[in-house]
C-alpha positions as CSV (number, residue, x, y, z in Angstrom):
1,M,90.4,103.0,69.9
2,P,86.6,103.3,69.4
3,D,84.4,100.3,70.2
4,A,83.5,99.9,66.5
5,D,87.2,99.6,65.6
6,L,87.7,97.0,68.4
7,Y,84.8,95.1,67.0
8,E,86.4,95.2,63.5
9,L,89.6,93.9,65.1
10,T,87.8,90.9,66.4
11,E,86.2,90.2,63.1
12,Q,89.6,90.5,61.4
13,Y,91.2,87.9,63.6
14,R,88.3,85.6,64.5
15,A,88.7,83.5,61.3
16,E,92.3,82.7,62.6
17,F,90.6,80.3,65.1
18,P,88.9,77.3,63.6
19,I,87.1,76.4,66.9
20,F,84.5,79.1,66.2
21,R,83.3,77.2,63.1
22,S,81.8,74.6,65.4
23,A,81.5,76.1,68.9
24,T,81.3,79.2,71.1
25,Y,84.6,79.2,73.0
26,L,84.7,81.1,76.3
27,N,87.4,79.2,78.1
28,T,90.7,81.0,77.4
29,C,91.7,81.1,81.0
30,S,91.9,77.3,80.8
31,L,93.4,77.0,77.3
32,G,93.8,79.6,74.6
33,A,92.1,78.7,71.3
34,L,94.4,77.3,68.6
35,A,95.2,79.8,65.8
36,E,95.8,78.7,62.2
37,R,99.3,80.2,62.4
38,S,100.1,78.0,65.5
39,R,98.9,74.9,63.7
40,K,101.1,75.8,60.7
41,A,104.0,76.4,63.1
42,L,103.4,72.9,64.5
43,D,103.6,71.5,61.0
44,Q,106.8,73.4,60.4
45,F,108.3,71.8,63.5
46,A,107.2,68.3,62.3
47,D,108.7,69.0,58.8
48,L,112.0,70.0,60.3
49,W,112.1,66.9,62.5
50,S,111.3,64.8,59.5
51,R,114.0,66.4,57.3
52,W,116.8,67.2,59.8
53,G,116.3,64.8,62.7
54,A,118.6,65.7,65.6
55,S,120.5,68.2,63.4
56,A,117.4,70.4,63.6
57,W,118.5,71.3,67.2
58,Y,121.5,73.2,65.9
59,E,120.1,74.5,62.6
60,H,116.6,75.6,63.8
61,W,115.3,74.6,67.3
62,L,117.8,76.3,69.6
63,A,117.2,79.5,67.6
64,A,113.5,79.1,68.1
65,T,113.9,78.9,71.9
66,D,115.9,82.2,71.7
67,D,113.0,83.7,69.7
68,V,110.5,82.7,72.4
69,R,112.6,84.2,75.2
70,A,113.0,87.4,73.3
71,A,109.2,87.6,72.5
72,F,108.4,87.0,76.2
73,A,110.9,89.7,77.2
74,R,109.3,92.2,74.9
75,L,105.8,91.4,76.3
76,I,106.8,92.1,79.9
77,G,109.3,94.9,79.3
78,A,112.4,92.9,80.3
79,D,115.7,91.8,78.7
80,A,115.9,88.4,77.1
81,A,118.8,87.6,79.5
82,E,116.3,87.8,82.4
83,T,114.0,85.1,80.9
84,A,114.0,81.3,80.9
85,L,111.9,78.4,79.7
86,A,110.4,75.7,81.8
87,P,108.0,72.8,81.2
88,S,105.4,74.1,83.7
89,I,105.0,76.8,86.4
90,S,105.4,74.0,88.9
91,A,108.9,73.2,87.6
92,A,109.8,76.9,87.2
93,L,108.7,77.6,90.8
94,S,110.7,74.6,92.1
95,T,113.9,75.7,90.3
96,V,113.8,79.4,91.2
97,V,112.7,78.9,94.8
98,S,115.5,76.3,95.4
99,G,117.9,79.2,95.1
100,I,116.3,81.3,97.9
101,E,117.8,81.1,101.3
102,F,115.2,80.8,104.0
103,S,117.3,80.2,107.1
104,E,117.2,83.8,108.4
105,R,113.9,84.8,106.8
106,P,111.8,81.6,106.8
107,R,108.4,83.1,106.1
108,V,106.4,83.1,102.9
109,I,103.1,85.0,102.4
110,T,100.5,83.8,100.0
111,T,96.7,83.7,99.9
112,E,93.8,81.2,99.7
113,L,92.8,82.6,96.3
114,D,96.1,81.7,94.6
115,F,96.4,78.6,92.5
116,P,97.2,75.7,94.9
117,T,100.5,74.9,93.1
118,V,102.0,78.1,94.7
119,V,100.7,77.2,98.2
120,Y,101.5,73.5,98.0
121,H,105.1,74.3,97.0
122,F,105.8,76.1,100.2
123,L,103.7,73.9,102.4
124,A,105.9,71.0,101.2
125,R,108.9,72.8,102.6
126,R,107.6,72.9,106.2
127,E,110.1,70.3,107.4
128,L,112.8,72.4,105.9
129,G,111.8,75.2,108.2
130,V,109.7,77.3,105.7
131,E,106.7,78.9,107.4
132,T,103.7,79.5,105.0
133,V,101.1,82.1,105.8
134,V,98.0,81.7,103.8
135,L,95.9,84.9,103.9
136,E,92.2,84.5,103.9
137,S,89.8,86.5,101.7
138,A,86.7,87.9,103.4
139,D,84.8,88.3,100.1
140,R,86.2,85.4,98.1
141,V,87.3,88.0,95.5
142,S,90.5,89.5,96.6
143,V,92.9,90.2,99.5
144,P,93.5,93.9,100.4
145,L,97.0,95.3,100.7
146,E,96.4,96.0,104.3
147,A,96.2,92.2,105.0
148,F,99.6,91.7,103.3
149,A,101.0,94.7,105.3
150,A,99.9,93.1,108.5
151,A,101.5,89.8,107.6
152,I,104.8,90.8,106.1
153,D,107.5,91.2,108.8
154,E,111.2,91.1,109.2
155,R,111.1,87.2,109.0
156,T,109.4,87.3,105.6
157,A,111.6,86.2,102.7
158,L,108.9,86.1,100.0
159,V,105.5,87.3,99.0
160,A,104.1,84.8,96.4
161,T,100.8,85.6,94.9
162,S,98.8,86.1,91.6
163,H,98.5,89.1,89.3
164,V,95.0,87.9,88.5
165,Y,93.2,85.6,90.8
166,Y,91.9,82.5,89.0
167,T,89.1,82.2,91.5
168,S,87.6,85.6,90.8
169,G,89.3,87.4,88.0
170,A,90.2,90.2,90.3
171,I,93.4,92.1,89.3
172,Q,95.8,92.7,92.2
173,D,97.8,95.9,92.8
174,I,101.1,94.2,92.2
175,A,103.1,97.4,92.0
176,G,101.8,98.3,95.5
177,L,102.4,94.9,96.8
178,A,106.0,94.8,95.5
179,R,106.7,98.1,97.1
180,L,105.3,96.9,100.4
181,A,107.4,93.7,100.2
182,H,110.6,95.6,99.4
183,E,110.0,98.1,102.3
184,R,110.0,95.1,104.6
185,G,113.1,93.5,103.0
186,A,111.2,90.7,101.2
187,W,111.0,89.7,97.6
188,C,107.9,89.6,95.4
189,L,107.1,86.5,93.3
190,V,104.1,86.8,90.9
191,D,102.1,84.1,89.2
192,A,101.1,85.9,86.1
193,Y,99.6,83.0,84.2
194,Q,96.2,84.6,84.1
195,S,97.4,88.1,83.2
196,T,100.1,87.9,80.5
197,G,98.3,88.1,77.1
198,Q,95.2,89.8,78.3
199,L,96.7,92.7,80.4
200,P,99.6,95.0,80.0
201,V,102.4,93.5,82.1
202,N,105.7,95.4,82.6
203,A,107.9,93.6,85.1
204,R,110.1,96.5,85.8
205,E,107.3,99.0,86.3
206,L,105.5,96.6,88.6
207,G,108.8,96.2,90.5
208,V,108.5,92.4,90.9
209,D,111.5,90.2,91.5
210,I,110.3,87.0,89.9
211,L,107.4,86.5,87.5
212,L,106.1,83.2,86.2
213,T,103.7,82.6,83.4
214,G,103.0,80.2,80.6
215,A,102.0,79.8,76.9
216,L,98.8,77.8,77.7
217,K,96.2,80.4,78.2
218,W,96.1,84.1,77.1
219,L,99.4,83.8,75.1
220,L,97.7,81.3,72.8
221,G,100.7,78.9,72.7
222,G,99.4,75.6,74.0
223,A,100.6,73.2,76.7
224,G,104.1,72.3,77.9
225,L,105.9,75.6,78.1
226,A,106.2,78.0,81.1
227,L,108.1,81.3,81.1
228,T,110.2,82.7,83.9
229,Y,111.4,86.2,84.6
230,V,114.0,87.0,87.3
231,R,115.1,90.5,87.9
232,G,118.6,90.9,86.4
233,S,120.3,92.1,89.6
234,L,118.9,89.1,91.4
235,I,119.9,86.3,89.1
236,E,123.4,85.6,90.4
237,R,122.2,85.9,94.0
238,L,120.1,82.8,93.4
239,R,122.0,79.6,93.2
240,P,119.4,76.9,92.5
241,S,119.9,73.4,93.8
242,V,117.4,72.1,91.2
243,V,119.6,72.3,88.0
244,S,120.1,70.7,84.7
245,W,122.6,70.7,81.8
246,F,120.6,73.5,80.1
247,G,121.4,75.7,83.1
248,V,125.2,75.5,82.9
249,E,127.8,77.4,80.9
250,D,129.1,75.6,77.9
251,Q,126.5,72.9,78.2
252,F,127.9,70.9,75.3
253,A,131.2,70.4,77.1
254,F,129.4,67.7,79.2
255,D,131.9,68.3,82.0
256,P,130.9,66.1,85.1
257,H,133.6,67.5,87.3
258,R,132.3,71.1,87.9
259,L,129.1,73.0,88.0
260,T,129.3,76.5,86.5
261,L,125.8,78.0,86.3
262,R,124.9,80.4,83.5
263,R,125.1,84.0,84.4
264,D,121.7,84.8,82.9
265,A,118.3,83.5,83.8
266,R,118.8,80.4,81.8
267,R,120.5,79.0,84.9
268,F,116.9,78.2,85.9
269,E,116.1,76.1,82.9
270,L,115.5,72.4,83.3
271,G,116.4,70.0,80.5
272,T,115.1,69.7,76.9
273,P,112.2,72.1,76.3
274,A,109.0,71.0,74.6
275,V,110.0,72.1,71.1
276,P,106.5,71.6,69.5
277,T,105.2,74.1,72.1
278,V,108.1,76.4,71.5
279,Y,106.9,76.7,67.9
280,T,103.2,77.1,68.8
281,A,104.1,79.6,71.5
282,R,106.3,81.6,69.2
283,A,103.3,81.9,66.8
284,G,100.9,82.7,69.6
285,M,103.0,85.5,71.1
286,E,103.6,86.8,67.6
287,L,99.8,87.1,67.2
288,V,99.4,88.8,70.6
289,E,102.1,91.3,69.7
290,E,100.5,91.9,66.3
291,V,97.1,92.7,67.7
292,G,98.7,94.8,70.5
293,I,98.3,94.2,74.2
294,G,96.7,97.6,74.8
295,K,94.0,96.8,72.2
296,I,93.5,93.3,73.7
297,R,93.0,94.8,77.1
298,R,90.4,97.2,75.9
299,R,88.5,94.6,73.9
300,V,88.6,92.0,76.7
301,S,87.5,94.6,79.2
302,A,84.5,95.6,77.0
303,L,83.5,91.9,76.6
304,T,83.9,91.4,80.3
305,E,81.6,94.3,81.2
306,D,79.1,93.1,78.6
307,L,79.1,89.6,80.2
308,V,78.6,91.0,83.7
309,E,75.8,93.3,82.6
310,R,74.0,90.5,80.7
311,A,74.4,88.2,83.8
312,W,73.0,90.8,86.1
313,A,70.1,91.6,83.8
314,R,69.1,87.9,83.9
315,G,69.2,87.7,87.7
316,L,72.5,85.8,87.8
317,R,75.0,86.5,90.6
318,V,78.6,87.4,89.6
319,R,81.5,86.9,91.9
320,G,84.1,89.5,90.9
321,A,85.9,92.7,91.6
322,A,83.9,95.9,92.1
323,T,85.2,98.0,89.2
324,P,86.0,97.5,85.5
325,Q,89.6,98.6,86.2
326,T,90.0,95.7,88.7
327,R,88.2,93.1,86.6
328,S,90.0,90.9,84.1
329,G,88.6,88.6,81.4
330,I,87.5,86.0,83.9
331,V,83.9,86.1,84.9
332,M,82.7,83.9,87.7
333,I,78.9,83.3,87.7
334,E,77.7,81.7,90.9
335,H,75.8,78.5,90.5
336,P,74.7,75.7,92.9
337,E,75.7,73.0,90.4
338,P,78.5,74.4,88.3
339,A,79.6,71.1,86.8
340,A,76.1,70.3,85.5
341,A,75.8,73.9,84.2
342,V,79.0,73.5,82.2
343,H,77.8,70.2,80.8
344,R,74.5,72.0,79.7
345,L,76.6,74.7,78.1
346,M,78.6,72.1,76.2
347,E,75.4,70.5,74.9
348,A,74.4,73.9,73.6
349,G,77.8,74.3,71.9
350,V,79.4,76.7,74.4
351,I,82.7,75.6,75.9
352,A,83.3,77.0,79.4
353,D,84.7,75.7,82.7
354,F,83.8,75.7,86.4
355,R,85.4,76.1,89.8
356,P,83.8,75.5,93.2
357,G,80.5,77.3,93.3
358,A,80.7,79.1,90.0
359,V,80.7,78.7,86.2
360,R,83.8,80.4,84.7
361,L,83.6,82.3,81.4
362,S,86.7,84.0,79.9
363,P,86.5,86.0,76.7
364,H,89.6,86.9,74.7
365,F,89.9,89.4,71.8
366,Y,88.5,86.8,69.4
367,N,85.1,86.7,71.1
368,T,82.0,88.7,70.4
369,T,78.9,89.9,72.4
370,D,76.9,87.2,70.5
371,D,79.1,84.6,72.2
372,N,78.3,86.2,75.6
373,E,74.6,86.3,74.9
374,R,74.6,82.6,73.9
375,A,76.3,81.6,77.1
376,I,74.2,83.7,79.4
377,G,71.1,82.6,77.7
378,V,71.9,79.0,78.5
379,L,72.8,79.7,82.1
380,A,69.7,81.8,82.7
381,G,67.4,79.4,80.8
């Protein structure tokens, strides 16, 4: 699709997001902007609650959760039976990993660039015999496959890392990493929170065993809902010790005498889901599907390159991957006082975020090059 057509795509959908009436929003990697259709979906949830009370579960809300699983499955090239809902990635990780046996292969490989939740989870299992290897990054941008290859051995159960590093925006070669893990007899778990919604993600083509993401960021669905994928042939091999009544067969039998886990990925679900976010997430994923993930990737890539070039032209240092193909929609601009810089951006009407040593800007398909220029102008001023 030509750049002009992608620009028209942005103009077509930008009005869906009221935040642009009062601010320049460049912080999708922290929280996706609220779309009008998601606000309407939230109103629909409230109306159903008001009209039906608890009966809304059977008449509407359980079906809505099915819709979300199905939409997630379509977005990642999976079957709905391979997907589950969770209140957060922390909860999803806890449930899935509780079903992995570490006695014979106690090692987990992760990196210092991954979001700390992933690392903390395994460090907390040290007393249970789990050995966590945290690979270092020489350039603070990425970790090469060679470093993983040197670390993965016959004692490794799991490689747990990110599709897109939140610290640099670099895109990992997940397909290559999954192949490497499988060659050594290990499984591959991917935190895809910063990729689903901005990059094409096909779990089967990538060859991953477990993929975790959420509605909060690029999927435009709001807080309180994470999404889990477990490869179909692996599901019944994982018997989680962290379970709930949503994870059992015939959950409404309320049988306290036996535990019969579901045969699909819903065995990893924990309790009552956040139905308001189910509604906003369904609307957000509908919007992502409507726009098209391929178009979104091309638009976000063009905006990312524009941001990088504007930053370089103004003498700013960018911490990121070396090529457009390995850069996502997260742009880290190094700054000695990033918190103060983000506050200055806020005063100028630009909403961004920071991480240690850098201001973080993250355009989505609803952004424009004018947004980029406004942000870089403030940072370089």
